[in-house]
N, C-alpha and C positions, 0 to 999 in steps of 0.2 A: 518467513516461509514456514518456520516450525510451528507457528500458530495453527496452520492448517492441519498439522499432524496430531493435534489434540484429539482429533476424532478416532485415530487408529492406534494410539499408543497402547501397548499391552496385547493387542491381537486376539487370537482365539482362546487365550487362557481364561477369558472371562465368560466363555460359553457361547453356544450358538444363538441362544435367545438374545443375549446382549449384542452379539455380532449383528443380528438382523435389525435390532433397534438402532444401532449406530449407522448401519448402511441406509436405513430408511430416513434417518435424520439428515445424513449427508446428501442423499439424493433429493430431498425436499428443497435443498439450497441450490441445486444444479440449474443454471440458466445459461444457455449458449450465448456467446458474445455477439455472434453474427458477423464478426470480422474474419477476414482471411488470415489464416495462421498456419504454422507448421503443425504436424501431427504430434501433439505434446505427449500422448500416451506412448507413441513409438519412441520419442526422445527419452522418456523416462525408462522405458523398458531396456533401451540400449545404454542407459546410464550416461547420457550426454548432458552438457550444460543446457539450461533453459531459463526462461524469464517469466516473471509474474508482475502484472500491474496491480498494485494495491491502492484502492481508492477508499477514502474515509468520508462518510457523510454524517449529518446530524438530523435525525427525524424522530418524532414521537409516534408516527404512524407506521404502517407496514412498509418494510423495505422494498417490497415488490411494487408498491404504488408510488415510490419516490420519483419525482420528476425534476428536482432542483439541481443546483450545481454541486460538484464535489468540493469538499473542504480541504482535502489533502490528497496528494498523489505521490506515490513512491514506486520506483522501478526496482524490483529485486532480481538479481541475476545469481544463479547458483551453478558452481562448477565442481563436480565431484572429483575430478582429477587433482585439482589444486586445493580442494576442501575449502574453497573461498566463497563467501556470499557477499554481495554488495547491496546496499540499500541507498538509493539515490532519490532525494526529494526534488520534485518539480514544483516551484512556486505556483500557487493557485492562480495568480493573475498575470502569468506570462502571456504576452500578446501573440496571437496566431491567426492564421486564416483557417477557419474550421472546415475541414474537408466535407463537401456536400452542402455547406451552409455559407456560401460565399456572400450572399446578400446580408447575412447577419454579422459578417466579419468587417473589420478586425474584432476579435472577441478574446476574452481570457480563456486559457486552457481549461479552467474549472467549469466553464459554461458548455464545454463540448458534451458533457453528460446530459445537461438539461436540453440541449438542442437535438441530440440524436442518440441518447442513452449509451449503453456500453460500447456498441459498435463504433460510434463516433469518437468516444473517449480513447479507445484502444488505437484506432487509426490515427488520431491526432498525435498521440505520443510516438507512434512508429514513424510518422512523417517528420516530427519535430527532431528526433534523434537518429533516425535511420538505423534502428535496431528492431528485430522482430520481437513482438510480444506474444509469447506462447499461451499465456493464460491470464486470468484476472481474478481478483478477489475484492468484492465490494463489502465494506464493513460499516455498520452503524455504530458510531462512537458512543452515542447515548446508551447503547445496549451493552457496552463493554464492562459496566460495573460488576455485573454478576460473574462474568468470566474472570475478572481480576480477583474477586473474592474467592472464587472456587480454586484458584491456584495459590491461595493463602497470601495474596498481595504481591507487589512487584517493587523493585529497587530502582529509583529514579534520582538523578542528580539535578536539582533545580538550577535554572540558568540565571536567576536573580533572586534576591530576598524579597518576599512580600507575604502579606497575610490576606486570606479570603475565606469566607464561610466558616470561620473559627479555626482554620488551619494556618500554621506558620511555616513558611518554606525558607530555607537558608541557602543562599547561593553556594554552590560547590560542595554541599554536604549531602552525602548519599542518604536518601530518605525512603523508608519502607512505607508504601502507600497501599491502603485497601481501596476497594472500588470507589467508594464515595470520595475519598481524598484525591484519588487520581482524576476523577471527573471534575472536581473543583480546580485542580491544577491546570487542566487543559482548557477550562472555560474562561480563564482570566487572561486579559491582555488583548492586543489588537490582532488582526488577521494573521500577520506574520508570526507573532509570538505563539498564537494558538496552533498554527501549522507546525512549528518546531516542536511544541510540547506534545502534540498528537504523535509525531514521529517518535519522540522519546518514549512515550507510554507504549506504543505499539511495539517498538524495538525491545523494550523490557519484557513485554508479554511474549514475544517471539522466543526470547532466550529462556524464559521461565518454562514455557510450554515444552521445550525440548528436553529439559532435564528432569521433569517430575512425571513418572509413569502413573502416579495416582490421579492424574488429570482425567483418566478414562472412567467417567461416571456419567450416568444418564442425565443428571441435573445440568452438568456443564454442557454436554452435547446439545441438549434442548435449548439452553439459553443462547449458545453461540449460533447454532444452525438457524434460529429464528431471526438473527441479526446479520446475516450475511448472504451473499449470492456469489457463485463461482461457476466457471465452466470446467472445473476439475471434477471428474467423476470419482466415486468411491474406489473403483479399481485403480485409477491413477494415483489417488492418495495412498493406496496400499503399496504401489510401486515406490512412492516417495519414501515411505517408511523402510522398505526393503533395500533400496539402492542408494539412498542418500543420507545414511545415518550419521556420518561424520562431517557433513558439509558445513555445519554451523560452527566448526572449530575456529574459523577465522572469518570475522565479519568486519567489513569496512563500510562506514557511512559517509555520504557525500551530499552536497547540495548543488543544484544548478544555480549559478549566481547571475543575477540580472540587476538592472538599474531601473528605478522608478522614473516614469516619463508620461507625457500626454500623448496618446495615440488616437487620432481622430477625435480629439476633445475629451477622451476618456482616460482616467488614471489607470495605467497598466504597468507592467514590468517588461523591459526589453532585454534580450540576451544577445551579445555579439557572437559572431561566427567562431572566434577563437575559443570561447567558453563552451559553445555547443560542440565543437570538435573535440575538446578535452573530454567532455562527458561521454560523447559517442565512442571515442577511443577506449576509454576505461571499460565501458559496458561491453563493447565488441570483443575486447581481449578476454574478459571473463566468460563470455559466451563461446570462446574458441573460434571466432569469426575473423576473417581477414580485414585489414584496414580499409576503410571506406570514407568518403566525404560525408560530413554530417548532413542532417536534413535541412529544410528550409521553412522557417516560421512564417515568412511571407506577410509580415505586418506592414502597414503603410508608413510613410516617412514620419520620423519622430519629431514632435514639436518640443517646446521648452521643457526641460527636466523638472520634475517635482520631487520634493523630499518625501521619504517614507514617513508614515505616521507612526 
């Protein structure tokens, strides 16, 4: 979530001309989701808990023309009272019945975006976990290199030891990565591995963005705004800066755990009700909501399990 605040760190101290440039850059990334949601601006003004669906994609073309699957999905919940932020990863190949696209179902949750764009992706996550999604952020991972360089690099702990593109990564050893090295790190491995590494890189960028006020420069703003879409307005981001300054003090990361299986002849991942309920409970607690039954992924009967690659 703090990655979003890159745009507004420093405020009016940089002058009205820079303020207008920043506002223009942020507004150029504004795209409504089309999904029904709570009034996020009112929630932020009242300093209430809220949620963001963070979606990562990979494209060399304009993000506005992207029509493919999402490569990663994370639900961020932010609670200013407890100063707690949760980052929950949803595996890209979880089997669901995509709302509004029943004839194309069962399908992976990553395909919700390609089928119906942001509205369908947001609605799918809401129905999967029975939690409100107040806002979304769509990020082009291929465009994050410049953002990482502009924050002077990030700290990531590799999950395994390996070498790629001239870089050597050591398992368990905190590694300072520039943009090029970070892109090499997340591009190596199978889908599951890349998904986890994207989350690690984004998480590192989120934390770095919160702590360095020098991020407020036009080069960074332009590089990031051209690689993202969001339904957060500039005014809403300003409220984030004003009302949620200490929320990142306690961050908890989690994964929705599933099992690889054949669903209607396709390799997907299925999640049992107990695991869905666990994640729903954690998210609703941090959003200050009452306990409720988890959502329904509505996949067809599972056939013989298959091993993850």
